[in-house]
PDB file of N, CA, C and O in Angstrom:
ATOM      1  N   ASP A   1       7.699   6.038  10.368  1.00  0.00           N
ATOM      2  CA  ASP A   1       7.309   7.263   9.569  1.00  0.00           C
ATOM      3  C   ASP A   1       7.136   6.831   8.346  1.00  0.00           C
ATOM      4  O   ASP A   1       7.347   5.665   8.012  1.00  0.00           O
ATOM      5  N   LEU A   2       6.674   7.887   7.454  1.00  0.00           N
ATOM      6  CA  LEU A   2       6.386   7.791   6.171  1.00  0.00           C
ATOM      7  C   LEU A   2       7.433   7.039   5.293  1.00  0.00           C
ATOM      8  O   LEU A   2       7.023   6.200   4.491  1.00  0.00           O
ATOM      9  N   GLN A   3       8.677   7.281   5.400  1.00  0.00           N
ATOM     10  CA  GLN A   3       9.739   6.931   4.592  1.00  0.00           C
ATOM     11  C   GLN A   3       9.885   5.410   4.915  1.00  0.00           C
ATOM     12  O   GLN A   3      10.053   4.792   3.864  1.00  0.00           O
ATOM     13  N   ALA A   4       9.880   4.634   5.963  1.00  0.00           N
ATOM     14  CA  ALA A   4      10.022   3.573   6.485  1.00  0.00           C
ATOM     15  C   ALA A   4       8.975   2.664   5.991  1.00  0.00           C
ATOM     16  O   ALA A   4       9.135   1.540   5.514  1.00  0.00           O
ATOM     17  N   GLY A   5       7.571   3.497   6.226  1.00  0.00           N
ATOM     18  CA  GLY A   5       6.426   2.687   5.870  1.00  0.00           C
ATOM     19  C   GLY A   5       6.331   2.548   4.061  1.00  0.00           C
ATOM     20  O   GLY A   5       5.685   1.570   3.686  1.00  0.00           O
ATOM     21  N   LYS A   6       6.824   3.295   3.134  1.00  0.00           N
ATOM     22  CA  LYS A   6       6.817   3.080   1.941  1.00  0.00           C
ATOM     23  C   LYS A   6       7.995   2.251   1.857  1.00  0.00           C
ATOM     24  O   LYS A   6       7.736   1.324   1.088  1.00  0.00           O
ATOM     25  N   ALA A   7       9.115   2.170   2.278  1.00  0.00           N
ATOM     26  CA  ALA A   7      10.176   1.105   2.159  1.00  0.00           C
ATOM     27  C   ALA A   7       9.677  -0.402   2.278  1.00  0.00           C
ATOM     28  O   ALA A   7       9.829  -1.243   1.392  1.00  0.00           O
ATOM     29  N   VAL A   8       9.170  -0.579   3.282  1.00  0.00           N
ATOM     30  CA  VAL A   8       8.592  -1.751   3.902  1.00  0.00           C
ATOM     31  C   VAL A   8       7.463  -2.235   2.918  1.00  0.00           C
ATOM     32  O   VAL A   8       7.333  -3.455   2.816  1.00  0.00           O
ATOM     33  N   ALA A   9       6.554  -1.349   2.112  1.00  0.00           N
ATOM     34  CA  ALA A   9       5.644  -1.877   1.394  1.00  0.00           C
ATOM     35  C   ALA A   9       6.004  -2.274   0.185  1.00  0.00           C
ATOM     36  O   ALA A   9       5.568  -3.293  -0.351  1.00  0.00           O
ATOM     37  N   GLU A  10       7.035  -1.290  -0.448  1.00  0.00           N
ATOM     38  CA  GLU A  10       7.892  -1.770  -1.507  1.00  0.00           C
ATOM     39  C   GLU A  10       8.421  -2.925  -1.529  1.00  0.00           C
ATOM     40  O   GLU A  10       8.178  -3.708  -2.447  1.00  0.00           O
ATOM     41  N   ARG A  11       9.230  -3.224  -0.524  1.00  0.00           N
ATOM     42  CA  ARG A  11       9.720  -4.465  -0.289  1.00  0.00           C
ATOM     43  C   ARG A  11       8.911  -5.622  -0.229  1.00  0.00           C
ATOM     44  O   ARG A  11       9.458  -6.683  -0.531  1.00  0.00           O
ATOM     45  N   ILE A  12       7.394  -5.638   0.189  1.00  0.00           N
ATOM     46  CA  ILE A  12       6.683  -6.688   0.169  1.00  0.00           C
ATOM     47  C   ILE A  12       6.201  -6.864  -1.088  1.00  0.00           C
ATOM     48  O   ILE A  12       6.240  -8.005  -1.547  1.00  0.00           O
ATOM     49  N   ARG A  13       5.610  -5.696  -1.956  1.00  0.00           N
ATOM     50  CA  ARG A  13       5.410  -5.451  -3.290  1.00  0.00           C
ATOM     51  C   ARG A  13       6.271  -6.464  -4.076  1.00  0.00           C
ATOM     52  O   ARG A  13       5.816  -7.429  -4.690  1.00  0.00           O
ATOM     53  N   ARG A  14       7.615  -6.108  -3.975  1.00  0.00           N
ATOM     54  CA  ARG A  14       8.309  -6.713  -4.911  1.00  0.00           C
ATOM     55  C   ARG A  14       8.722  -8.052  -4.609  1.00  0.00           C
ATOM     56  O   ARG A  14       9.153  -8.787  -5.497  1.00  0.00           O
ATOM     57  N   GLU A  15       8.620  -8.419  -3.414  1.00  0.00           N
ATOM     58  CA  GLU A  15       8.794 -10.251  -3.011  1.00  0.00           C
ATOM     59  C   GLU A  15       7.515 -10.770  -3.734  1.00  0.00           C
ATOM     60  O   GLU A  15       7.587 -11.745  -4.482  1.00  0.00           O
ATOM     61  N   ILE A  16       6.389 -10.139  -3.517  1.00  0.00           N
ATOM     62  CA  ILE A  16       5.297 -11.008  -4.026  1.00  0.00           C
ATOM     63  C   ILE A  16       5.263 -11.033  -5.543  1.00  0.00           C
ATOM     64  O   ILE A  16       4.858 -12.040  -6.124  1.00  0.00           O
ATOM     65  N   GLU A  17       5.720  -9.843  -6.275  1.00  0.00           N
ATOM     66  CA  GLU A  17       5.734  -9.852  -7.531  1.00  0.00           C
ATOM     67  C   GLU A  17       6.579 -11.092  -8.089  1.00  0.00           C
ATOM     68  O   GLU A  17       6.136 -11.964  -8.837  1.00  0.00           O
ATOM     69  N   LYS A  18       7.830 -11.008  -7.602  1.00  0.00           N
ATOM     70  CA  LYS A  18       8.792 -12.038  -8.021  1.00  0.00           C
ATOM     71  C   LYS A  18       8.427 -13.647  -7.324  1.00  0.00           C
ATOM     72  O   LYS A  18       9.107 -14.604  -7.696  1.00  0.00           O
ATOM     73  N   THR A  19       7.710 -13.772  -6.667  1.00  0.00           N
ATOM     74  CA  THR A  19       7.375 -15.119  -6.329  1.00  0.00           C
ATOM     75  C   THR A  19       6.552 -16.140  -7.220  1.00  0.00           C
ATOM     76  O   THR A  19       5.654 -15.684  -7.927  1.00  0.00           O
ATOM     77  N   GLU A  20       6.786 -17.353  -7.220  1.00  0.00           N
ATOM     78  CA  GLU A  20       6.181 -17.989  -7.885  1.00  0.00           C
ATOM     79  C   GLU A  20       5.020 -18.970  -7.425  1.00  0.00           C
ATOM     80  O   GLU A  20       5.300 -20.159  -7.278  1.00  0.00           O
ATOM     81  N   PHE A  21       4.098 -18.649  -7.260  1.00  0.00           N
ATOM     82  CA  PHE A  21       2.972 -19.434  -5.931  1.00  0.00           C
ATOM     83  C   PHE A  21       2.734 -20.447  -6.603  1.00  0.00           C
ATOM     84  O   PHE A  21       2.644 -20.409  -7.830  1.00  0.00           O
ATOM     85  N   LEU A  22       2.535 -21.966  -5.603  1.00  0.00           N
ATOM     86  CA  LEU A  22       1.949 -23.064  -6.247  1.00  0.00           C
ATOM     87  C   LEU A  22       3.032 -23.623  -6.959  1.00  0.00           C
ATOM     88  O   LEU A  22       2.680 -24.452  -7.798  1.00  0.00           O
ATOM     89  N   LYS A  23       4.232 -23.419  -6.875  1.00  0.00           N
ATOM     90  CA  LYS A  23       5.472 -23.838  -7.843  1.00  0.00           C
ATOM     91  C   LYS A  23       5.354 -25.510  -7.713  1.00  0.00           C
ATOM     92  O   LYS A  23       5.156 -26.242  -8.683  1.00  0.00           O
ATOM     93  N   GLY A  24       5.516 -25.982  -6.304  1.00  0.00           N
ATOM     94  CA  GLY A  24       5.566 -27.388  -5.868  1.00  0.00           C
ATOM     95  C   GLY A  24       4.332 -27.901  -6.771  1.00  0.00           C
ATOM     96  O   GLY A  24       4.565 -28.950  -7.371  1.00  0.00           O
ATOM     97  N   ASP A  25       3.087 -27.346  -6.961  1.00  0.00           N
ATOM     98  CA  ASP A  25       2.158 -28.103  -7.668  1.00  0.00           C
ATOM     99  C   ASP A  25       1.871 -27.939  -9.162  1.00  0.00           C
ATOM    100  O   ASP A  25       0.885 -28.358  -9.768  1.00  0.00           O
ATOM    101  N   GLY A  26       3.042 -27.168  -9.705  1.00  0.00           N
ATOM    102  CA  GLY A  26       3.438 -27.214 -11.133  1.00  0.00           C
ATOM    103  C   GLY A  26       2.793 -26.040 -11.654  1.00  0.00           C
ATOM    104  O   GLY A  26       3.030 -25.713 -12.817  1.00  0.00           O
ATOM    105  N   LEU A  27       1.909 -25.279 -10.854  1.00  0.00           N
ATOM    106  CA  LEU A  27       1.213 -24.026 -11.354  1.00  0.00           C
ATOM    107  C   LEU A  27       2.105 -22.623 -11.885  1.00  0.00           C
ATOM    108  O   LEU A  27       1.976 -21.983 -12.929  1.00  0.00           O
ATOM    109  N   LYS A  28       3.052 -22.424 -10.731  1.00  0.00           N
ATOM    110  CA  LYS A  28       3.593 -21.360 -10.986  1.00  0.00           C
ATOM    111  C   LYS A  28       3.024 -19.806 -11.293  1.00  0.00           C
ATOM    112  O   LYS A  28       3.230 -18.946 -12.149  1.00  0.00           O
ATOM    113  N   LEU A  29       2.339 -19.926 -10.310  1.00  0.00           N
ATOM    114  CA  LEU A  29       1.306 -18.523 -10.061  1.00  0.00           C
ATOM    115  C   LEU A  29       1.995 -17.159 -10.028  1.00  0.00           C
ATOM    116  O   LEU A  29       2.768 -17.058  -9.076  1.00  0.00           O
ATOM    117  N   LYS A  30       1.921 -16.123 -10.788  1.00  0.00           N
ATOM    118  CA  LYS A  30       2.538 -14.853 -10.572  1.00  0.00           C
ATOM    119  C   LYS A  30       1.429 -13.972 -10.295  1.00  0.00           C
ATOM    120  O   LYS A  30       0.656 -13.686 -11.209  1.00  0.00           O
ATOM    121  N   ILE A  31       1.223 -13.378  -8.791  1.00  0.00           N
ATOM    122  CA  ILE A  31       0.433 -12.370  -8.799  1.00  0.00           C
ATOM    123  C   ILE A  31       1.322 -11.203  -8.326  1.00  0.00           C
ATOM    124  O   ILE A  31       2.517 -11.276  -8.038  1.00  0.00           O
ATOM    125  N   THR A  32       0.383  -9.908  -8.291  1.00  0.00           N
ATOM    126  CA  THR A  32       0.881  -8.899  -8.016  1.00  0.00           C
ATOM    127  C   THR A  32       0.151  -8.292  -6.855  1.00  0.00           C
ATOM    128  O   THR A  32      -0.775  -8.992  -6.446  1.00  0.00           O
ATOM    129  N   VAL A  33       0.369  -7.018  -6.147  1.00  0.00           N
ATOM    130  CA  VAL A  33      -0.090  -6.445  -4.872  1.00  0.00           C
ATOM    131  C   VAL A  33      -0.316  -5.011  -5.202  1.00  0.00           C
ATOM    132  O   VAL A  33       0.388  -4.473  -6.057  1.00  0.00           O
ATOM    133  N   SER A  34      -1.161  -4.420  -4.640  1.00  0.00           N
ATOM    134  CA  SER A  34      -1.174  -2.552  -4.615  1.00  0.00           C
ATOM    135  C   SER A  34      -1.484  -2.757  -3.156  1.00  0.00           C
ATOM    136  O   SER A  34      -2.250  -3.518  -2.565  1.00  0.00           O
ATOM    137  N   ILE A  35      -0.426  -1.598  -2.674  1.00  0.00           N
ATOM    138  CA  ILE A  35      -0.650  -1.502  -1.174  1.00  0.00           C
ATOM    139  C   ILE A  35      -0.593  -0.044  -0.941  1.00  0.00           C
ATOM    140  O   ILE A  35       0.153   0.666  -1.615  1.00  0.00           O
ATOM    141  N   GLY A  36      -1.425   0.471   0.072  1.00  0.00           N
ATOM    142  CA  GLY A  36      -1.801   1.798   0.636  1.00  0.00           C
ATOM    143  C   GLY A  36      -1.170   2.159   1.818  1.00  0.00           C
ATOM    144  O   GLY A  36      -1.233   1.467   2.834  1.00  0.00           O
ATOM    145  N   VAL A  37      -0.526   3.273   1.733  1.00  0.00           N
ATOM    146  CA  VAL A  37       0.526   3.558   3.195  1.00  0.00           C
ATOM    147  C   VAL A  37      -0.126   4.706   3.608  1.00  0.00           C
ATOM    148  O   VAL A  37      -0.408   5.609   2.819  1.00  0.00           O
ATOM    149  N   ALA A  38      -0.463   4.744   5.134  1.00  0.00           N
ATOM    150  CA  ALA A  38      -0.867   5.908   5.769  1.00  0.00           C
ATOM    151  C   ALA A  38      -0.273   6.003   7.228  1.00  0.00           C
ATOM    152  O   ALA A  38      -0.286   4.994   7.933  1.00  0.00           O
ATOM    153  N   VAL A  39       0.227   7.145   7.680  1.00  0.00           N
ATOM    154  CA  VAL A  39       0.946   6.710   8.958  1.00  0.00           C
ATOM    155  C   VAL A  39       0.402   8.177   9.806  1.00  0.00           C
ATOM    156  O   VAL A  39       0.044   9.212   9.243  1.00  0.00           O
ATOM    157  N   PHE A  40       0.444   7.990  10.972  1.00  0.00           N
ATOM    158  CA  PHE A  40       0.015   8.938  12.092  1.00  0.00           C
ATOM    159  C   PHE A  40       1.221   9.788  12.278  1.00  0.00           C
ATOM    160  O   PHE A  40       2.402   9.537  12.041  1.00  0.00           O
ATOM    161  N   PRO A  41       0.586  10.971  12.809  1.00  0.00           N
ATOM    162  CA  PRO A  41      -0.453  11.769  12.671  1.00  0.00           C
ATOM    163  C   PRO A  41      -0.750  12.637  11.138  1.00  0.00           C
ATOM    164  O   PRO A  41      -1.554  13.565  11.044  1.00  0.00           O
ATOM    165  N   ASP A  42      -0.044  12.187  10.180  1.00  0.00           N
ATOM    166  CA  ASP A  42       0.189  13.028   9.073  1.00  0.00           C
ATOM    167  C   ASP A  42      -1.323  12.564   8.438  1.00  0.00           C
ATOM    168  O   ASP A  42      -2.052  13.444   7.980  1.00  0.00           O
ATOM    169  N   HIS A  43      -1.710  11.304   8.434  1.00  0.00           N
ATOM    170  CA  HIS A  43      -2.971  10.923   7.555  1.00  0.00           C
ATOM    171  C   HIS A  43      -4.157  10.821   8.176  1.00  0.00           C
ATOM    172  O   HIS A  43      -5.232  10.870   7.578  1.00  0.00           O
ATOM    173  N   ALA A  44      -3.999  10.644   9.665  1.00  0.00           N
ATOM    174  CA  ALA A  44      -5.234  10.685  10.544  1.00  0.00           C
ATOM    175  C   ALA A  44      -4.923  10.635  12.022  1.00  0.00           C
ATOM    176  O   ALA A  44      -3.762  10.461  12.390  1.00  0.00           O
ATOM    177  N   SER A  45      -5.706  10.748  12.701  1.00  0.00           N
ATOM    178  CA  SER A  45      -5.398  10.772  14.211  1.00  0.00           C
ATOM    179  C   SER A  45      -5.762   9.891  14.747  1.00  0.00           C
ATOM    180  O   SER A  45      -5.405   9.929  15.925  1.00  0.00           O
ATOM    181  N   ALA A  46      -6.524   8.753  14.417  1.00  0.00           N
ATOM    182  CA  ALA A  46      -7.237   7.519  14.984  1.00  0.00           C
ATOM    183  C   ALA A  46      -6.865   6.365  14.076  1.00  0.00           C
ATOM    184  O   ALA A  46      -6.595   6.455  12.878  1.00  0.00           O
ATOM    185  N   LYS A  47      -6.895   5.086  14.938  1.00  0.00           N
ATOM    186  CA  LYS A  47      -6.583   3.666  14.621  1.00  0.00           C
ATOM    187  C   LYS A  47      -7.681   3.536  12.920  1.00  0.00           C
ATOM    188  O   LYS A  47      -7.215   3.181  11.837  1.00  0.00           O
ATOM    189  N   ASP A  48      -8.894   3.867  13.133  1.00  0.00           N
ATOM    190  CA  ASP A  48      -9.768   3.302  12.085  1.00  0.00           C
ATOM    191  C   ASP A  48      -9.735   4.550  10.869  1.00  0.00           C
ATOM    192  O   ASP A  48     -10.280   4.403   9.775  1.00  0.00           O
ATOM    193  N   GLU A  49      -9.231   5.394  11.148  1.00  0.00           N
ATOM    194  CA  GLU A  49      -9.013   6.499  10.351  1.00  0.00           C
ATOM    195  C   GLU A  49      -7.660   6.159   9.320  1.00  0.00           C
ATOM    196  O   GLU A  49      -7.619   6.217   8.091  1.00  0.00           O
ATOM    197  N   ILE A  50      -6.857   5.880  10.044  1.00  0.00           N
ATOM    198  CA  ILE A  50      -5.612   5.309   9.420  1.00  0.00           C
ATOM    199  C   ILE A  50      -5.795   4.129   8.638  1.00  0.00           C
ATOM    200  O   ILE A  50      -5.034   3.968   7.683  1.00  0.00           O
ATOM    201  N   ILE A  51      -6.677   3.275   8.880  1.00  0.00           N
ATOM    202  CA  ILE A  51      -6.823   1.876   7.937  1.00  0.00           C
ATOM    203  C   ILE A  51      -7.555   2.358   6.862  1.00  0.00           C
ATOM    204  O   ILE A  51      -7.365   1.916   5.729  1.00  0.00           O
ATOM    205  N   GLU A  52      -8.521   3.378   7.148  1.00  0.00           N
ATOM    206  CA  GLU A  52      -9.234   4.001   5.958  1.00  0.00           C
ATOM    207  C   GLU A  52      -8.601   4.691   4.940  1.00  0.00           C
ATOM    208  O   GLU A  52      -8.976   4.650   3.769  1.00  0.00           O
ATOM    209  N   ALA A  53      -7.413   5.487   5.449  1.00  0.00           N
ATOM    210  CA  ALA A  53      -6.778   6.208   4.576  1.00  0.00           C
ATOM    211  C   ALA A  53      -5.953   5.645   3.745  1.00  0.00           C
ATOM    212  O   ALA A  53      -5.747   6.065   2.606  1.00  0.00           O
ATOM    213  N   ALA A  54      -5.195   4.237   4.463  1.00  0.00           N
ATOM    214  CA  ALA A  54      -4.677   3.271   3.919  1.00  0.00           C
ATOM    215  C   ALA A  54      -5.391   2.642   2.506  1.00  0.00           C
ATOM    216  O   ALA A  54      -4.897   2.554   1.382  1.00  0.00           O
ATOM    217  N   ASP A  55      -6.628   2.273   2.948  1.00  0.00           N
ATOM    218  CA  ASP A  55      -7.685   1.407   2.048  1.00  0.00           C
ATOM    219  C   ASP A  55      -7.934   2.336   0.884  1.00  0.00           C
ATOM    220  O   ASP A  55      -7.883   1.820  -0.232  1.00  0.00           O
ATOM    221  N   HIS A  56      -8.218   3.741   0.979  1.00  0.00           N
ATOM    222  CA  HIS A  56      -8.395   4.542   0.096  1.00  0.00           C
ATOM    223  C   HIS A  56      -6.966   4.470  -0.951  1.00  0.00           C
ATOM    224  O   HIS A  56      -7.064   4.254  -2.159  1.00  0.00           O
ATOM    225  N   ALA A  57      -5.694   4.687  -0.264  1.00  0.00           N
ATOM    226  CA  ALA A  57      -4.458   4.679  -1.232  1.00  0.00           C
ATOM    227  C   ALA A  57      -4.357   3.401  -1.867  1.00  0.00           C
ATOM    228  O   ALA A  57      -3.949   3.324  -3.026  1.00  0.00           O
ATOM    229  N   MET A  58      -4.730   2.279  -1.137  1.00  0.00           N
ATOM    230  CA  MET A  58      -4.766   0.959  -2.048  1.00  0.00           C
ATOM    231  C   MET A  58      -5.488   1.232  -3.251  1.00  0.00           C
ATOM    232  O   MET A  58      -4.992   1.196  -4.377  1.00  0.00           O
ATOM    233  N   TYR A  59      -6.770   1.528  -2.956  1.00  0.00           N
ATOM    234  CA  TYR A  59      -7.766   1.596  -4.327  1.00  0.00           C
ATOM    235  C   TYR A  59      -7.111   2.697  -5.079  1.00  0.00           C
ATOM    236  O   TYR A  59      -6.772   2.320  -6.201  1.00  0.00           O
ATOM    237  N   ALA A  60      -6.885   3.673  -4.877  1.00  0.00           N
ATOM    238  CA  ALA A  60      -6.246   4.742  -5.644  1.00  0.00           C
ATOM    239  C   ALA A  60      -4.927   4.103  -6.629  1.00  0.00           C
ATOM    240  O   ALA A  60      -4.727   4.493  -7.780  1.00  0.00           O
ATOM    241  N   ALA A  61      -4.109   3.077  -5.948  1.00  0.00           N
ATOM    242  CA  ALA A  61      -3.101   2.583  -6.626  1.00  0.00           C
ATOM    243  C   ALA A  61      -3.768   1.593  -7.599  1.00  0.00           C
ATOM    244  O   ALA A  61      -3.212   1.429  -8.685  1.00  0.00           O
ATOM    245  N   LYS A  62      -4.899   0.915  -7.330  1.00  0.00           N
ATOM    246  CA  LYS A  62      -5.223  -0.275  -8.151  1.00  0.00           C
ATOM    247  C   LYS A  62      -6.057   0.456  -9.346  1.00  0.00           C
ATOM    248  O   LYS A  62      -6.059  -0.014 -10.484  1.00  0.00           O
ATOM    249  N   SER A  63      -6.795   1.690  -8.985  1.00  0.00           N
ATOM    250  CA  SER A  63      -7.373   2.207 -10.161  1.00  0.00           C
ATOM    251  C   SER A  63      -6.581   2.880 -11.174  1.00  0.00           C
ATOM    252  O   SER A  63      -7.019   3.056 -12.311  1.00  0.00           O
ATOM    253  N   GLU A  64      -5.226   3.331 -10.736  1.00  0.00           N
ATOM    254  CA  GLU A  64      -4.308   4.105 -11.382  1.00  0.00           C
ATOM    255  C   GLU A  64      -3.379   3.203 -12.284  1.00  0.00           C
ATOM    256  O   GLU A  64      -3.162   3.552 -13.444  1.00  0.00           O
ATOM    257  N   SER A  65      -2.821   2.033 -11.762  1.00  0.00           N
ATOM    258  CA  SER A  65      -2.153   1.280 -12.820  1.00  0.00           C
ATOM    259  C   SER A  65      -1.774  -0.367 -12.000  1.00  0.00           C
ATOM    260  O   SER A  65      -1.215  -1.260 -12.636  1.00  0.00           O
ATOM    261  N   ARG A  66      -2.099  -0.500 -10.842  1.00  0.00           N
ATOM    262  CA  ARG A  66      -1.950  -1.822 -10.139  1.00  0.00           C
ATOM    263  C   ARG A  66      -0.445  -1.862  -9.850  1.00  0.00           C
ATOM    264  O   ARG A  66       0.381  -1.067 -10.299  1.00  0.00           O
ATOM    265  N   ASN A  67      -0.180  -3.009  -8.953  1.00  0.00           N
ATOM    266  CA  ASN A  67       1.254  -3.230  -8.680  1.00  0.00           C
ATOM    267  C   ASN A  67       2.092  -2.313  -8.116  1.00  0.00           C
ATOM    268  O   ASN A  67       3.290  -2.262  -8.395  1.00  0.00           O
ATOM    269  N   ARG A  68       1.419  -1.409  -7.157  1.00  0.00           N
ATOM    270  CA  ARG A  68       2.184  -0.496  -6.643  1.00  0.00           C
ATOM    271  C   ARG A  68       2.120  -0.250  -5.434  1.00  0.00           C
ATOM    272  O   ARG A  68       1.498  -1.030  -4.713  1.00  0.00           O
ATOM    273  N   VAL A  69       2.708   0.835  -4.921  1.00  0.00           N
ATOM    274  CA  VAL A  69       2.639   1.223  -3.557  1.00  0.00           C
ATOM    275  C   VAL A  69       2.294   2.693  -3.627  1.00  0.00           C
ATOM    276  O   VAL A  69       3.048   3.506  -4.162  1.00  0.00           O
ATOM    277  N   PHE A  70       1.093   3.028  -3.056  1.00  0.00           N
ATOM    278  CA  PHE A  70       0.513   4.392  -3.069  1.00  0.00           C
ATOM    279  C   PHE A  70       0.487   5.015  -1.632  1.00  0.00           C
ATOM    280  O   PHE A  70       0.223   4.341  -0.637  1.00  0.00           O
ATOM    281  N   VAL A  71       0.752   6.215  -1.602  1.00  0.00           N
ATOM    282  CA  VAL A  71       0.655   6.864  -0.131  1.00  0.00           C
ATOM    283  C   VAL A  71      -0.693   7.817   0.031  1.00  0.00           C
ATOM    284  O   VAL A  71      -1.037   8.775  -0.662  1.00  0.00           O
ATOM    285  N   ALA A  72      -1.155   7.389   0.861  1.00  0.00           N
ATOM    286  CA  ALA A  72      -2.481   8.321   1.192  1.00  0.00           C
ATOM    287  C   ALA A  72      -2.253   9.920   1.059  1.00  0.00           C
ATOM    288  O   ALA A  72      -1.154  10.447   1.233  1.00  0.00           O
ATOM    289  N   GLU A  73      -3.409  10.605   0.737  1.00  0.00           N
ATOM    290  CA  GLU A  73      -3.404  12.126   0.661  1.00  0.00           C
ATOM    291  C   GLU A  73      -3.803  12.550   2.074  1.00  0.00           C
ATOM    292  O   GLU A  73      -4.643  12.040   2.817  1.00  0.00           O
ATOM    293  N   ILE A  74      -3.089  13.492   2.250  1.00  0.00           N
ATOM    294  CA  ILE A  74      -2.943  14.219   3.546  1.00  0.00           C
ATOM    295  C   ILE A  74      -4.264  15.077   3.647  1.00  0.00           C
ATOM    296  O   ILE A  74      -4.410  15.965   2.807  1.00  0.00           O
ATOM    297  N   PRO A  75      -5.277  14.879   4.642  1.00  0.00           N
ATOM    298  CA  PRO A  75      -6.600  15.494   4.617  1.00  0.00           C
ATOM    299  C   PRO A  75      -6.282  17.055   4.527  1.00  0.00           C
ATOM    300  O   PRO A  75      -5.319  17.464   5.177  1.00  0.00           O
ATOM    301  N   LYS A  76      -7.048  17.980   3.743  1.00  0.00           N
ATOM    302  CA  LYS A  76      -6.950  19.386   3.714  1.00  0.00           C
ATOM    303  C   LYS A  76      -7.244  19.634   5.325  1.00  0.00           C
ATOM    304  O   LYS A  76      -6.310  20.146   5.941  1.00  0.00           O
ATOM    305  N   GLU A  77      -8.354  19.348   6.013  1.00  0.00           N
ATOM    306  CA  GLU A  77      -8.460  19.870   7.253  1.00  0.00           C
ATOM    307  C   GLU A  77      -7.461  19.624   8.293  1.00  0.00           C
ATOM    308  O   GLU A  77      -7.521  20.132   9.413  1.00  0.00           O
ATOM    309  N   ARG A  78      -6.622  18.902   7.928  1.00  0.00           N
ATOM    310  CA  ARG A  78      -5.477  18.909   8.805  1.00  0.00           C
ATOM    311  C   ARG A  78      -4.284  19.743   8.655  1.00  0.00           C
ATOM    312  O   ARG A  78      -3.171  19.479   9.108  1.00  0.00           O
ATOM    313  N   GLY A  79      -4.645  20.863   7.919  1.00  0.00           N
ATOM    314  CA  GLY A  79      -3.894  22.082   7.797  1.00  0.00           C
ATOM    315  C   GLY A  79      -2.817  21.993   6.764  1.00  0.00           C
ATOM    316  O   GLY A  79      -2.070  22.961   6.619  1.00  0.00           O
ATOM    317  N   HIS A  80      -2.667  20.904   6.022  1.00  0.00           N
ATOM    318  CA  HIS A  80      -1.619  20.542   4.804  1.00  0.00           C
ATOM    319  C   HIS A  80      -2.319  20.666   3.593  1.00  0.00           C
ATOM    320  O   HIS A  80      -3.550  20.645   3.595  1.00  0.00           O
ATOM    321  N   VAL A  81      -1.686  20.790   2.584  1.00  0.00           N
ATOM    322  CA  VAL A  81      -2.123  20.672   1.207  1.00  0.00           C
ATOM    323  C   VAL A  81      -1.398  19.263   0.593  1.00  0.00           C
ATOM    324  O   VAL A  81      -1.603  18.921  -0.572  1.00  0.00           O
TER     325      VAL A  81
END
């Protein structure tokens, strides 16, 4: 469900944010990630549509501020606002 998907995505985002990559090589690289979340049947009814909805949500997160979890918009044609 959506709440579980958001929770998992946020946990992944936090873990990546606090990890120092290539620490063993003396680099201590810090990176962040933006994650888009979409669920069946709210955001789409087919696998490729779910992926597309999550992809659009990820790009919306990146354009808004980065390093965040963003939920896909529910399509108006699905009867939701």
